[in-house]
C-alpha positions in Angstrom: 14.2 18.6 -13.4 15.6 17.8 -10.0 15.3 14.2 -8.8 17.0 11.8 -6.1 18.4 8.8 -7.7 21.2 6.3 -6.7 24.5 5.6 -7.8 24.4 1.9 -6.8 22.2 -0.1 -4.6 23.3 0.1 -1.0 23.6 2.8 1.8 22.5 6.2 2.2 25.9 7.4 0.8 24.6 6.1 -2.6 22.0 8.5 -2.7 22.6 11.6 -5.1 20.9 14.7 -6.6 20.3 14.2 -10.5 18.5 15.8 -13.6 15.9 13.7 -15.0 13.5 14.4 -17.5 9.9 15.8 -16.6 7.7 12.8 -16.3 4.7 12.6 -18.9 1.1 11.9 -17.6 -1.2 9.7 -19.4 -4.7 9.7 -19.5 -6.3 9.6 -15.8 -3.1 10.8 -14.3 -2.2 14.1 -12.9 1.4 15.9 -13.1 1.9 17.3 -9.7 4.5 20.2 -8.8 5.9 18.6 -6.0 6.2 20.6 -2.8 7.0 18.2 -0.1 7.5 14.3 0.0 7.3 11.7 2.5 10.0 9.5 3.7 9.3 5.7 4.2 11.0 2.5 5.2 9.9 1.3 1.6 12.3 4.0 0.2 15.0 2.5 2.2 14.3 -0.8 0.8 14.2 0.3 -2.6 17.4 2.2 -2.3 19.0 -1.1 -0.9 17.2 -3.5 -3.6 19.7 -5.0 -6.0 19.3 -3.8 -9.5 21.2 -4.1 -12.8 19.6 -0.5 -13.6 20.3 1.8 -10.7 19.6 4.6 -13.0 16.1 3.8 -13.4 15.4 3.6 -9.6 12.3 6.1 -8.4 12.3 6.6 -4.9 9.4 8.1 -3.1 5.8 6.9 -2.7 3.9 9.8 -1.4 3.8 13.5 -2.5 2.0 17.0 -1.9 2.2 19.8 -4.2 0.1 21.6 -6.9 -1.6 20.3 -9.8 0.5 21.3 -13.1 -1.5 19.7 -15.6 -4.8 17.6 -15.6 -7.3 16.7 -18.2 -10.0 18.8 -19.3 -13.0 17.0 -17.6 -11.1 16.4 -14.6 -12.2 17.2 -11.1 -8.8 18.7 -10.0 -7.7 22.0 -11.9 -4.2 23.4 -12.3 -3.3 25.1 -9.2 -5.1 22.6 -6.8 -3.5 21.8 -3.7 -3.3 17.8 -3.7 -1.6 14.8 -1.8 -1.5 11.1 -2.7 0.3 7.7 -3.4 2.7 7.8 -6.5 4.0 4.7 -8.2 7.7 5.8 -7.3 9.1 9.2 -8.3 8.0 11.1 -5.3 11.7 12.3 -4.9 11.4 14.9 -7.7 10.2 18.1 -8.4 7.6 16.8 -10.6 5.7 13.4 -10.1 2.9 11.5 -11.9 -0.4 11.1 -9.6 -3.2 8.9 -10.5 -6.5 11.1 -10.4 -8.4 8.4 -8.6 -5.6 8.4 -5.7 -5.6 11.9 -5.4 -6.8 13.9 -2.3 -7.1 17.4 -1.9 -5.1 18.7 0.8 -7.6 20.3 3.7 -7.3 24.0 3.9 -6.0 23.8 7.6 -2.9 22.0 6.6 0.5 22.9 4.8 2.1 21.2 2.1 4.5 19.6 4.5 1.6 18.2 6.6 -0.1 16.8 3.5 2.9 14.9 2.5 2.7 13.2 6.1 -0.6 11.8 5.3 -1.1 9.6 2.3 1.1 6.5 3.3 0.9 6.3 7.0 -2.7 7.1 7.4 -3.6 4.8 4.5 -1.7 2.0 5.9 -3.2 2.6 9.5 -6.7 2.9 7.9 -6.4 -0.4 6.1 -4.8 -2.2 8.8 -7.2 -1.1 11.5 -10.5 -1.4 9.6 -10.3 -3.0 6.1 -8.0 -6.0 7.5 -8.2 -5.7 11.3 -12.2 -5.1 11.3 -11.8 -3.0 14.3 -15.3 -2.4 16.1 -16.5 0.1 18.6 -14.9 0.0 22.0 -12.4 -2.9 21.2 -9.1 -2.8 22.2 -5.8 -2.7 20.1 -2.2 -3.1 20.7 -0.2 -1.0 18.3 3.6 -1.5 18.3 5.9 1.2 17.3 3.5 3.6 18.5 5.6 6.8 17.8 6.1 5.8 14.2 4.4 7.5 11.4 1.9 4.6 11.0 1.6 4.3 14.7 0.7 8.0 15.4 -1.8 7.7 12.9 -3.2 4.4 13.9 -3.6 5.8 17.5 -5.6 8.6 16.2 -7.9 6.7 13.9 -8.7 3.9 16.4 -9.7 6.7 19.0 -11.4 9.2 16.7 -13.5 6.6 14.6 -13.9 3.7 17.0 -13.2 4.9 20.4 -11.0 1.9 20.9 -8.9 1.1 24.0 -5.5 2.0 22.4 -2.3 0.1 24.0 1.0 1.0 22.6 4.7 0.1 22.7 7.8 2.4 22.2 11.2 2.7 23.4 11.6 6.0 25.3 9.6 8.0 27.7 9.7 10.9 25.2 7.7 8.6 22.6 5.4 7.3 25.1 4.4 10.5 26.6 3.9 11.8 22.9 1.8 8.6 22.2 -0.3 9.5 25.5 -1.1 13.0 24.1 -2.4 11.6 21.0 -4.9 9.5 22.7 -3.4 6.2 23.9 -4.8 4.7 27.1 -1.8 2.6 28.1 1.8 3.2 27.1 4.5 0.6 27.5 8.1 0.9 27.4 9.3 -2.4 25.7 13.0 -2.0 26.8 11.8 -1.8 30.5 8.6 -4.0 30.9 7.3 -7.2 29.3 4.5 -5.8 27.3 2.4 -9.1 27.3 2.5 -9.0 30.8 1.1 -5.5 30.8 -1.5 -6.1 28.2 -2.9 -9.0 30.0 -3.0 -7.1 33.5 -5.0 -4.1 31.5 -7.2 -6.5 30.0 -8.0 -8.7 32.9 -6.1 -11.6 31.5 -8.3 -11.7 28.3 -5.9 -10.1 25.8 -6.6 -7.5 23.0 -8.7 -7.8 20.0 -6.6 -6.5 17.3 -2.6 -6.4 17.2 -0.7 -4.1 14.6 2.8 -5.8 14.5 5.6 -4.1 12.7 8.5 -6.0 14.6 7.6 -9.6 13.7 10.0 -12.5 14.8 11.3 -11.1 18.3 7.9 -10.1 19.3 6.2 -13.5 18.0 5.6 -15.3 21.4 4.7 -12.1 23.3 2.2 -11.2 20.7 0.6 -14.6 20.9 0.2 -14.1 24.7 -1.3 -10.7 24.3 -3.8 -11.8 21.6 -7.4 -12.7 23.1 -9.5 -15.6 21.6 -11.1 -14.7 18.2 -8.6 -11.8 17.8 -7.2 -10.4 14.8 -3.3 -10.0 14.3 -2.0 -8.0 11.3 1.8 -8.1 10.4 3.0 -4.9 8.7 6.7 -5.1 9.1 9.6 -7.5 10.2 11.8 -4.8 12.2 12.5 -7.6 14.8 13.3 -10.4 12.2 11.3 -12.4 9.7 12.3 -15.8 10.8 11.2 -17.8 14.0 12.8 -20.9 15.1 9.9 -23.0 16.0 6.2 -22.3 16.2 3.2 -24.5 17.3 0.6 -23.9 14.6 -2.2 -25.5 16.6 -2.0 -22.6 19.3 -3.3 -20.4 16.5 -6.4 -22.8 16.2 -6.8 -22.9 19.9 -7.1 -19.0 20.0 -8.8 -18.9 16.7 -6.5 -16.2 16.0 -6.7 -14.5 12.5 -3.0 -13.7 11.3 -2.8 -11.7 8.2 0.5 -10.2 6.6 0.0 -7.1 4.4 1.8 -4.1 2.5 0.4 -1.3 1.0 3.2 -0.2 -1.7 2.8 -3.6 -3.8 -1.1 -3.3 -3.9 -2.9 -2.8 -7.0 -3.8 0.8 -8.5 -7.5 0.1 -8.1 -6.8 -0.8 -4.0 -5.0 2.2 -3.6 -7.6 4.4 -5.3 -10.4 3.0 -3.3 -8.5 3.3 0.1 -7.4 6.7 -0.6 -10.9 8.1 -1.4 -12.4 6.0 1.6 -9.8 7.5 4.0 -10.4 11.1 2.8 -14.2 10.7 3.0 -14.0 9.6 6.5 -11.2 11.8 8.0 -11.2 15.3 6.0 -13.7 16.8 8.5 -11.5 15.6 11.3 -8.2 17.0 9.7 -10.1 20.3 9.2 -11.2 20.5 12.9 -7.7 19.3 14.4 -9.4 16.2 15.9 -6.8 14.3 13.8 -3.3 15.7 12.7 -0.6 14.6 10.7 2.5 14.3 13.0 5.6 15.8 11.5 9.0 15.1 13.1 11.6 16.7 10.8 11.9 18.2 7.4 15.0 18.0 5.4 15.7 19.7 2.2 16.4 17.5 -1.0 20.0 18.0 -0.8 20.1 16.5 2.6 18.2 13.2 1.6 21.2 11.4 3.0 20.4 12.7 6.4 16.8 12.0 6.1 17.3 8.4 5.5 20.2 8.2 8.3 17.7 9.9 10.7 15.0 7.1 9.8 17.3 4.3 10.1 18.5 5.3 13.5 14.8 5.3 14.7 14.7 8.9 16.0 11.6 9.9 14.6 8.2 10.5 16.3 5.9 10.7 13.4 6.8 11.6 9.9 10.3 12.7 8.2 9.4 14.9 5.1 11.7 16.1 2.3 11.0 19.6 0.9 11.9 21.3 -2.3 
């Protein structure tokens, strides 16, 4: 089968189209004929990670396609349209998907739209509700609002909890897009100090929840933006992972709960429970169009280098999808 591999760890120029054996499914798995796969920053990290066996690197953590093989007693039958999180190997013609993580693609959505759901909506759902414990009418600050996770988080926060959503982004185009998705306040972090705007919009109180993709460079401003008894969830470190100094007691003063998280390293059981709760809560919203996957651009498998370059240039609003 056709797949994307790497020559050596490094830049996007190391990506290559290769031939691999079709994967064999184990008990409890589905074999999926992949129609589309999502591109994620974890794929870039996997591409760059040092390894002595580059030939074994399996890129891609989310797919959409049709069931090619299933167990006789499975609720999924051959030909069913499904999407879900895989343990690598999504950049392939065929991929193995644990059945308890598989989600049927809503009838109103295409394969490309299906591939834009599993990773970003699961990450957004996890950080907003499982970790961030967002409650009805609370306020949330979402950084990188136009990213895949950002666009998913805006919609989930508004539709499921009617939250007061404040987002940051770096261009007017991205801010306008976030506003159209339901964001109440949009901040251009290149022009305004977002913590000043947050305090103004919340009458000096700060927000109940922060979804932070940036890390070190936003540390002090995030602290100022956080309300007493707030939750602060660290999802990424786009702005660096080291801070020169920080007064730990300040977290105690505001009683801030600071949590770091990541989805890809989580257990199979965790991902399965998250996937099923996500689709149970959102299936009708996807079908009605109240929530929608945001697809920025599609690239063919042959143009995977361009897809990675596009993500690293931070050009996308929503998801980047590879199609077969």
